[in-house]
Residue, then its C-alpha position, 0 to 999 in steps of 0.5 A: x388324415x392330418x396333412x402335417x407331418x411330425x418331426x419324429x415321423x420325418x426323422x424316422x423316414x430319412x436314411x441313416x446318414x441323413x438322421x446322423x446329419x440331422x442329429x448333429x445339426x440339432x446338437x449344434x443348435x442346443x450347444x449354441x442356445x446353451x452358450x447364449x444363456x450362459x453369456x446372458x447369465x454372465x452379463x447379468x451377474x457381472x452387472x449385478x456385481x458392479x451395482x453391488x459395488x455402487x451401494x445398490x439397496x436391494x431391500x429398498x427395491x423390494x420394499x417399493x416393487x409393489x407400488x411400482x407394479x401398480x402403475x402397469x395398469x396405466x401403462x397398459x391402458x394408455x398403450x392399448x388405447x393409443x395403438x387402437x387409435x393409431x390403427x384406426x388413423x393409419x388406415x385412413x391415412x393409408x387410403x388417403x396416401x393411396x387416393x387419386x383424390x387431391x384433397x384426400x391425398x394432400x391432407x394425408x401427406x401433410x399429416x404424415x410429414x408433419x407428425x413425423x417431422x416433429x418430436x413426440x415430446x413436443x406433441x404430447x405438450x402441444x396436446x396437454x399445455x398448448x390445446x387449452x391456449x387455443x380454446x381460450x383464443x377461440x373463446x375470445x373470438x366468440x366460440x362458447x366453451x372452447x376452452x373447457x372442451x380443449x382442456x383435456x385430462x392427462x390420460x386422454x391427452x397422452x393417448x391422443x398424442x401417442x395415437x396420432x403420432x404412431x398413426x403417422x408412422x403406421x400409415x406407411x406401413x398400412x399403405x405398403x400392406x395394401x400395395x402388397x396385394x396384387x392388382x389382379x385381385x382388384x381387377x378380377x373383383x371389379x370384373x365380378x361386379x364389386x364396388x371399390x369399397x367392397x374390393x377393399x373390405x372383402x378382398x384387400x383388407x383382409x389380406x393386407x392385415x396378415x402383412x401388417x400384423x408384425x409391424x403393428x406388434x413392433x409398434x405396440x411394444x414401442x408404444x408401451x415404452x413411449x407411454x412413459x412420456x405421460x409421466x410428464x403430465x403426472x400420470x401415475x404410471x410406472x415411470x412416474x412412480x419410480x421417479x417420484x420415489x426415487x427423488x423423495x428417498x434419493x434412491x433414483x438408481x434403485x427405482x429406475x433400475x426396477x422400472x427398467x426391469x419391469x419394462x424389459x419383462x413386459x417387452x419380453x412377454x409381448x415379444x413372445x405373444x407377437x411370435x405366437x400370433x405371427x405363427x398362427x397367422x401364417x398357418x395358411x401359408x405353411x399349408x399351401x406350401x405343403x399342398 
């Protein structure tokens, strides 16, 4: 028999007075939701009216919409690969920050401090513009092929810049997730004969993953927006296409508005997906609470 109880069954089991209170709460929530929707529609209508007074060309926006949407592939490619790299770096960074080895702790702490203390834009330029100069200097002292190896194309340079930067911020997220697991579980696993790597792999990390999933989702949404920085390197992603067409036809307002709307819609979709993922991840906690 399913342990979960539907809302209809729960309402039927309540006394009449409780059902009336529940109906009033639901009606109040519906009215609040409708009011919020109306407010949002009003704000959008006001913005549309103001932009129409400014001479916004809707036909031009529609004409180039497909061209801008073609850049979504690069945007998502950079964001997905960069967040994957950031998760790997953050895991090792968190383990270093929790380590009792002074070398591992010192390297991880220096990395987090340096990356979090410098602007992301500077880091993007370092990977794309400064790294080839380092390669030339290494070749000058006798390291062969250093310049060619360290001269990165725009997309890999952008992925590395975003991944390394977000990895530093997410290091603290992973560290907090690992520390949220009680020490008693580690002690019990060690008493059963597990080694420290086995405890981390089998006991700590699976539970810590449940804790860090929501922050990772937030970071990925931010990553999608920050991926626009790779446009500075000439990558034909969404922002680069918008600015290029806007400058060519002196219609930057229209193109930037379309780009902003596309980013907004992508973030709404990602937030909805994140909410569903968090709901599924919390099913175990809800079942334990109902038991």
